[in-house]
C-alpha positions in Angstrom: 86.1 109.8 115.6 84.3 113.2 115.4 87.6 115.1 116.0 89.4 113.1 113.4 86.7 113.8 110.8 86.7 117.5 111.9 90.5 117.6 111.5 90.3 116.0 108.0 87.7 118.6 107.0 89.9 121.3 108.5 92.8 120.0 106.3 90.6 119.9 103.2 89.5 123.5 103.9 93.1 124.6 104.2 94.0 122.7 101.0 91.1 124.4 99.3 92.2 127.9 100.5 95.7 127.3 99.2 94.6 125.6 96.0 93.7 128.8 94.3 95.2 131.5 96.5 98.7 131.5 94.9 97.2 132.0 91.4 95.1 135.1 92.0 97.9 137.5 91.0 98.9 135.3 88.0 95.2 135.1 87.0 95.0 138.9 87.0 98.1 139.2 84.8 97.4 136.4 82.4 93.6 136.3 82.1 92.5 139.9 82.8 95.6 141.3 81.1 96.6 143.6 83.9 100.4 143.7 83.4 101.3 146.6 85.6 102.6 145.1 88.9 101.5 148.1 90.9 98.0 147.9 89.6 97.9 144.2 90.4 99.0 145.0 94.0 96.4 147.8 94.2 93.7 145.3 93.2 94.9 142.5 95.4 96.2 144.0 98.6 93.3 146.1 99.8 90.9 143.2 99.5 93.1 141.1 101.8 93.5 143.9 104.4 89.8 145.0 104.4 88.6 141.4 104.6 90.5 141.0 107.9 88.6 144.0 109.3 85.2 142.8 108.1 85.9 139.2 109.3 85.9 140.5 112.9 82.2 141.5 112.4 81.5 138.1 111.0 83.2 136.5 113.9 80.8 138.1 116.3 77.9 136.7 114.3 79.7 133.3 114.1 79.7 133.0 117.9 75.9 133.3 118.0 74.8 130.9 115.3 74.7 127.2 114.7 78.2 126.2 113.4 76.8 123.9 110.8 74.6 126.7 109.4 77.6 129.1 109.6 79.8 126.7 107.7 77.1 126.1 105.1 76.5 129.8 104.6 80.1 130.9 104.3 81.1 127.9 102.2 78.2 128.5 99.9 78.9 132.2 99.6 82.6 131.5 99.2 81.9 129.1 96.3 79.7 131.7 94.7 82.4 134.4 95.1 85.0 132.1 93.5 82.7 131.5 90.6 82.2 135.3 90.2 85.9 135.9 90.4 86.7 133.6 87.4 83.9 135.3 85.5 84.9 138.8 86.3 85.8 141.0 83.4 87.8 143.8 85.0 90.4 144.3 87.7 88.0 146.4 89.8 85.3 143.8 89.7 87.9 141.1 90.5 89.1 143.1 93.6 85.6 143.8 94.9 84.6 140.1 94.6 87.9 139.0 96.1 87.2 141.2 99.1 83.9 139.3 99.7 85.5 136.0 99.0 88.4 136.6 101.5 85.9 137.9 104.1 83.8 134.7 103.9 87.0 132.6 104.1 88.1 134.4 107.3 84.5 134.2 108.6 84.5 130.5 108.0 87.8 130.1 109.8 86.3 131.9 112.8 83.3 129.6 112.9 85.8 126.6 112.9 87.9 128.2 115.6 84.8 128.6 117.7 84.0 124.9 117.4 87.6 123.9 118.2 87.7 126.1 121.3 84.7 124.3 122.8 85.8 120.7 122.3 87.8 120.6 125.6 88.7 123.1 128.3 91.6 121.0 129.6 93.2 120.0 126.3 92.5 123.1 124.3 96.1 123.7 123.3 96.5 120.1 122.1 93.3 120.4 120.0 94.4 123.7 118.4 97.9 122.2 117.8 96.5 119.1 116.1 94.1 121.2 114.0 97.0 123.5 113.0 99.1 120.4 112.0 96.2 119.2 109.7 95.8 122.8 108.4 99.5 123.0 107.5 99.3 119.7 105.7 96.5 121.1 103.6 98.5 124.2 103.0 101.3 122.0 101.5 98.9 119.9 99.3 96.8 122.8 98.1 99.3 124.8 96.0 100.7 121.5 94.6 97.3 120.4 93.4 96.5 123.9 92.2 99.7 124.1 90.2 99.0 120.7 88.6 95.5 121.8 87.8 96.7 125.1 86.3 99.3 123.4 84.2 97.3 120.5 82.9 93.7 121.8 82.8 94.1 125.6 82.4 94.0 128.8 84.4 90.5 128.5 85.7 90.9 124.9 86.9 92.3 125.6 90.4 89.3 127.9 91.0 86.7 125.5 89.6 88.1 122.7 91.7 88.1 125.0 94.7 84.3 125.6 94.2 83.6 121.9 94.2 85.8 121.3 97.3 84.2 124.2 99.1 80.7 122.8 98.6 81.7 119.2 99.3 83.3 120.1 102.6 79.9 121.3 104.1 78.5 117.8 104.7 81.9 116.6 106.1 81.8 119.4 108.7 78.1 118.7 109.4 79.0 115.1 110.2 82.0 116.0 112.3 80.2 118.7 114.3 77.2 116.4 114.9 79.4 113.6 116.1 81.4 116.0 118.3 78.3 117.6 119.9 77.8 115.0 122.7 81.5 115.2 123.7 81.9 119.0 123.7 82.9 120.6 126.9 81.1 123.9 126.3 77.6 124.2 124.8 77.5 124.4 121.0 74.3 125.8 119.6 
């Protein structure tokens, strides 16, 4: 039951990531009035590349801390960054905040991968495959829900919904990790 709850939380996290992700560039163009496509790319692209570099550092920390604490911290900070993004007033501010938001998202993913890798030594591939399946299902649902929210509630709606989902997934992960702990093959702090 713990793995099922963890997989559902994994799907919700993936859905959350893809709920707002497709709308960052459109948000820059429509809300911050940055109409030059090159400038949009210069704001958006570096944050994505740099976040991957910084996430490796967060991954080293993620291996050493309690996963529930790690999820709570990166989800809380991610929600804060998303709130700051929709309240940013310039492209530069948007890009800097997006760098931190993306870094926390990658860091959270590394915490989750750490938990997944410890569930079973024998069935590790099956576990990662099942988690990937749930993640891809979330990646399908996220943009659909984000698009519906954008069209019916306005341009900030996917981001606001993302904040609430990011915070609500913390207790789901806590329940899943606590229920998995007795059955984990490798020690989980």
